[in-house]
C-alpha positions as CSV (number, residue, x, y, z in Angstrom):
1,M,111.3,124.8,114.0
2,L,107.3,124.1,113.7
3,N,106.9,127.1,111.2
4,E,109.7,125.3,109.3
5,F,107.8,121.5,109.4
6,I,104.8,123.1,108.7
7,L,105.8,125.2,105.5
8,K,108.2,121.7,104.5
9,L,104.6,120.0,104.5
10,K,102.9,122.1,103.0
11,S,105.7,121.8,100.0
12,R,105.0,118.3,99.6
13,N,101.5,118.4,99.0
14,K,99.8,121.8,99.2
15,V,96.1,120.1,98.8
16,L,96.0,117.8,101.6
17,F,97.8,120.4,103.9
18,Y,94.7,122.4,103.5
19,V,92.4,119.1,103.7
20,G,94.6,118.3,107.2
21,A,94.1,122.0,108.0
22,V,90.5,122.2,107.4
23,S,89.8,118.7,109.5
24,L,91.9,120.2,112.4
25,T,90.0,123.7,112.7
26,G,87.2,121.7,111.9
27,A,88.4,119.3,115.1
28,L,89.0,122.3,117.6
29,V,85.4,123.6,116.9
30,C,83.5,120.4,117.8
31,G,85.5,120.5,121.1
32,L,84.9,123.6,121.8
33,L,81.1,122.8,121.1
34,A,81.1,119.3,122.7
35,M,82.3,121.6,126.4
36,L,79.6,124.3,125.7
37,S,77.0,122.3,124.0
38,P,74.3,120.7,126.4
39,L,73.3,118.4,122.7
40,E,73.8,114.3,123.3
41,V,73.3,111.8,120.8
42,G,72.9,108.2,122.5
43,G,74.3,109.7,126.0
44,V,77.1,111.3,124.4
45,R,78.1,115.1,123.6
46,A,77.0,115.1,120.3
47,W,79.7,116.9,119.1
48,I,82.8,114.4,120.1
49,K,82.1,112.1,117.2
50,P,82.7,114.9,114.5
51,M,85.9,116.2,116.6
52,K,87.4,112.7,116.8
53,F,86.9,112.4,112.9
54,H,88.3,115.7,112.1
55,L,91.0,115.1,114.3
56,S,91.4,111.6,112.7
57,L,91.2,112.9,108.9
58,A,94.0,115.6,109.7
59,I,96.3,113.2,111.1
60,A,95.9,110.8,108.2
61,M,96.0,113.7,105.7
62,F,99.1,114.9,106.8
63,T,100.9,111.5,107.2
64,M,100.0,110.7,103.6
65,A,101.1,114.5,102.4
66,W,104.4,114.0,104.0
67,L,104.5,110.4,102.8
68,M,103.4,111.1,98.9
69,V,106.4,113.2,97.8
70,Y,108.6,109.7,97.5
71,L,106.1,108.5,94.7
72,K,107.2,108.8,91.3
73,N,103.8,109.1,90.1
74,Q,103.1,112.5,91.2
75,K,100.4,112.4,88.4
76,A,98.3,109.6,90.9
77,V,98.9,111.6,93.7
78,R,97.6,114.5,92.3
79,R,94.1,112.7,91.6
80,Y,94.4,111.0,95.0
81,S,94.0,114.0,96.9
82,W,90.9,115.6,95.0
83,V,89.4,112.2,95.5
84,V,90.4,113.3,99.3
85,V,89.1,116.5,99.0
86,Y,85.4,115.4,97.7
87,T,84.6,112.1,100.0
88,M,85.8,113.7,102.9
89,I,83.2,116.7,101.9
90,V,80.9,114.1,102.1
91,E,81.6,112.2,104.8
92,L,82.5,115.1,107.2
93,G,79.8,117.4,105.8
94,I,77.2,114.5,106.8
95,I,78.6,113.5,110.5
96,T,79.3,117.2,111.4
97,Y,75.2,118.0,109.9
98,Q,74.2,115.3,111.8
99,A,75.7,115.8,115.3
100,A,74.5,119.9,114.3
101,V,70.9,118.3,114.3
102,G,71.0,115.5,117.3
103,Q,71.0,112.6,114.9
104,A,73.3,109.2,115.2
105,S,75.9,109.9,111.8
106,H,76.4,106.1,111.7
107,F,74.1,102.9,111.7
108,N,70.9,105.3,111.6
109,I,68.6,104.0,109.3
110,S,65.5,105.7,111.7
111,S,64.6,107.7,108.5
112,W,64.8,107.4,104.6
113,T,66.9,110.7,105.0
114,N,69.4,109.2,107.9
115,A,69.6,105.9,106.0
116,I,70.5,107.9,102.7
117,L,72.9,109.9,104.6
118,Y,74.4,106.8,106.0
119,Q,75.0,104.7,102.4
120,A,76.8,108.3,101.4
121,M,79.0,108.2,104.0
122,G,79.9,104.5,102.9
123,L,80.3,105.1,99.4
124,A,82.6,108.0,100.1
125,I,84.8,106.4,102.6
126,T,84.6,103.1,100.0
127,I,86.4,105.4,97.7
128,F,88.6,106.9,99.7
129,T,90.1,103.5,100.7
130,L,90.0,102.2,97.5
131,W,92.1,104.8,96.4
132,T,94.2,104.9,99.3
133,A,94.8,101.1,98.7
134,Y,96.3,102.1,94.8
135,I,98.8,104.2,96.4
136,G,99.6,101.4,99.0
137,Y,100.2,99.3,95.7
138,L,102.4,102.1,94.3
139,F,105.1,101.8,96.8
140,F,105.2,98.8,96.7
141,K,105.4,98.8,93.0
142,Q,108.2,101.5,92.8
143,K,111.4,100.0,93.4
144,E,113.6,103.4,93.2
145,F,113.6,105.5,96.3
146,P,116.0,108.9,97.5
147,L,119.4,107.2,98.2
148,W,119.0,108.5,102.2
149,M,115.9,106.7,102.7
150,N,116.6,103.1,104.6
151,Q,114.6,100.0,103.7
152,G,113.0,100.1,106.9
153,Y,111.6,103.1,106.0
154,I,110.4,102.4,102.7
155,W,108.8,98.9,104.2
156,G,107.4,101.1,107.2
157,I,105.3,103.4,105.0
158,R,104.5,100.1,102.7
159,L,103.2,98.4,105.6
160,G,101.4,101.1,107.4
161,I,99.8,101.9,104.2
162,L,98.4,98.1,103.9
163,F,97.6,98.0,107.6
164,F,95.5,101.3,107.1
165,V,93.3,99.9,104.4
166,L,92.6,96.8,105.8
167,S,92.0,98.5,109.1
168,A,89.6,101.1,106.8
169,F,87.4,98.0,105.2
170,Q,87.1,96.3,108.9
171,G,84.7,99.3,109.1
172,A,82.2,97.1,107.0
173,H,82.1,94.9,110.2
174,M,80.4,97.4,112.2
175,S,78.1,98.3,108.8
176,I,77.2,94.8,108.8
177,I,75.7,94.7,112.4
178,N,74.8,98.0,111.9
179,Q,76.6,98.9,115.5
180,H,79.9,98.6,117.3
181,S,79.5,96.7,120.0
182,I,80.4,92.7,120.2
183,G,78.1,91.4,122.7
184,G,75.7,93.7,123.8
185,L,74.1,96.8,122.7
186,D,76.0,100.7,121.4
187,G,75.7,103.1,124.4
188,G,76.4,102.5,128.3
189,E,79.7,103.4,129.7
190,G,82.5,103.9,128.1
191,Y,86.2,105.6,128.1
192,L,86.3,109.2,128.3
193,V,86.3,111.1,125.0
194,L,87.3,107.4,123.1
195,N,84.1,106.6,124.2
196,W,85.0,102.6,123.6
197,S,82.4,100.3,125.6
198,K,84.2,99.4,128.9
199,V,81.2,96.4,129.8
200,H,81.5,94.8,126.0
201,G,83.5,94.0,123.2
202,D,84.0,97.1,120.9
203,L,85.1,97.0,116.8
204,R,86.2,100.6,117.2
205,V,89.2,99.3,119.4
206,I,90.8,97.5,116.4
207,H,89.6,99.8,114.3
208,F,91.7,102.8,115.8
209,F,94.9,101.0,116.7
210,G,95.0,99.2,112.7
211,M,94.3,102.4,111.0
212,H,97.2,104.3,113.2
213,S,100.0,101.9,111.6
214,L,99.8,105.1,109.0
215,Q,101.9,107.0,111.6
216,L,103.7,104.2,113.9
217,L,105.0,101.8,111.1
218,P,106.8,104.7,109.3
219,L,108.0,106.6,112.4
220,L,109.6,103.3,113.9
221,G,111.2,103.0,110.0
222,F,112.3,106.6,110.2
223,Y,113.7,106.4,113.8
224,M,114.8,103.3,114.8
225,I,114.2,100.5,112.4
226,H,116.3,100.7,109.7
227,S,116.3,97.7,107.8
228,K,114.4,95.1,105.7
229,R,113.8,92.2,107.9
230,S,113.6,94.0,111.3
231,M,111.1,95.9,109.9
232,Q,109.0,93.2,108.4
233,V,109.7,91.5,112.2
234,I,108.3,94.2,113.6
235,A,105.0,95.0,111.3
236,A,104.2,90.9,111.7
237,S,104.6,91.1,115.3
238,W,102.3,94.8,115.4
239,L,99.6,92.3,113.2
240,L,99.4,89.7,115.0
241,F,98.9,92.1,118.4
242,L,95.9,93.4,115.9
243,V,94.2,89.8,115.4
244,L,94.5,89.3,119.0
245,L,93.0,92.3,119.9
246,Y,90.2,91.4,117.2
247,V,89.4,88.1,119.0
248,Q,89.0,90.0,122.2
249,V,86.5,92.0,120.9
250,L,84.8,89.6,118.7
251,K,84.4,87.5,122.6
252,G,83.0,90.5,123.7
253,Y,85.7,91.5,125.9
254,P,86.6,95.5,126.4
255,L,89.7,96.5,126.1
256,I,90.3,97.0,130.0
257,G,88.3,94.5,132.4
């Protein structure tokens, strides 16, 4: 059954399938290095951050590969797929390289080289996010979908991409203040693997939950929420949760504590 799913996913978008596969392999390699290498950055195993980014990208790319087959404008889909390839080579390449040399990839302006690499990452992720926003626009614009697709699934896809894009742009808040902690400095005690602060507010929390709307809402639409109105209510409730979570972070409170 897994083999059938993999083959079907590959047939939907071969480019993004391979991007996801390479990223998943990168996550496994980085996870192994995190266990074997004593190298640390900011008191955390250096390879944990690239592991998380590789895994996050793999999940996002497999999701987009699955969903974009429903768009009639496949020319835009092909362009988007190659934009992903080029921007993620920059993004993940720099994150992985900086981990290998024991440097922070984000908020690192300690030298001209580090500052330029950080700016290059920012440019790459901005281009990727804008193109993803365009794909979301195409989903909203398109009125006809396969007959078997219920309105809950269609709106789950639309709103999932919208929330993903908004949460990606929310990452600019971290860039503006040059850290992810609110109410204190980055570092210190954090949750296992995720490393979200246990002491201060952490903008990565809202970033995580918001971006995974890309999987949550379409899955709810496919399996459970089949009407447009119900999906919009669920999405509005999820958005309220994200806003309240954001307020909690801005007040300097950790996720739990």
